C-alpha positions in Angstrom: 92.9 142.5 -65.0 92.8 145.1 -67.6 89.4 146.6 -68.6 87.6 145.0 -65.7 85.7 147.4 -63.4 85.5 146.4 -59.8 82.6 147.7 -57.7 82.5 147.6 -53.9 79.5 146.1 -52.3 77.9 146.7 -49.0 76.0 143.8 -47.4 72.5 144.8 -46.4 69.6 142.9 -44.9 66.3 142.8 -46.7 64.8 145.3 -44.3 67.7 147.7 -45.1 67.2 147.2 -48.8 63.4 147.9 -48.3 64.3 151.1 -46.4 66.7 152.2 -49.2 64.0 151.5 -51.8 61.6 153.8 -49.8 64.1 156.6 -49.8 64.8 156.2 -53.5 61.0 156.5 -54.1 61.0 159.9 -52.4 64.0 161.0 -54.5 62.3 159.8 -57.7 59.0 161.4 -56.8 57.1 158.2 -56.6 56.4 158.6 -52.9 55.9 161.6 -50.6 58.1 162.4 -47.6 55.1 162.0 -45.4 54.5 158.4 -46.7 58.1 157.5 -46.4 58.2 158.9 -42.8 55.2 156.8 -41.9 56.6 153.6 -43.5 60.0 154.1 -42.0 58.7 155.1 -38.6 60.7 158.4 -38.8 59.7 162.0 -38.6 59.1 163.9 -41.8 62.1 166.1 -40.9 64.4 163.0 -40.6 63.2 161.9 -44.1 63.8 165.3 -45.5 67.3 165.5 -44.1 68.2 162.0 -45.5 66.8 162.8 -48.9 67.8 166.5 -49.1 71.5 165.8 -49.0 71.3 162.9 -51.5 69.5 164.4 -54.5 72.7 165.3 -56.5 74.3 161.9 -55.7 74.4 159.1 -58.2 72.7 155.8 -57.5 76.0 154.1 -56.8 76.6 156.7 -54.0 73.3 155.7 -52.3 74.9 152.7 -50.7 77.5 154.9 -49.0 74.8 157.4 -47.9 72.7 154.5 -46.6 75.6 152.9 -44.7 76.5 156.1 -43.0 73.2 157.7 -42.2 70.4 155.0 -42.4 71.8 151.7 -41.2 71.1 150.7 -37.7 74.0 151.0 -35.3 73.7 147.6 -33.9 76.2 144.8 -34.0 75.9 141.3 -35.5 76.0 138.1 -33.5 79.6 137.6 -34.2 80.4 141.1 -32.8 81.1 142.8 -36.1 79.7 146.2 -36.3 77.9 147.3 -39.5 
């Protein structure tokens, strides 16, 4: 298909999307790192490290960052690992 752009998608649960939205709020300046840490039940340092390396990245890259660093390391019922 010529002229059609294909984008990869990563499946996320609602709680994962909420977590990503919280981190995006820190990057955009709408939320402080302290607020995000409290909401995500992380330390401020953990939030700082997650956000610090992501500022120059485009929004599309957030899914990759999230999948690697933020997603829980648990498996699904069918045995597939996220």
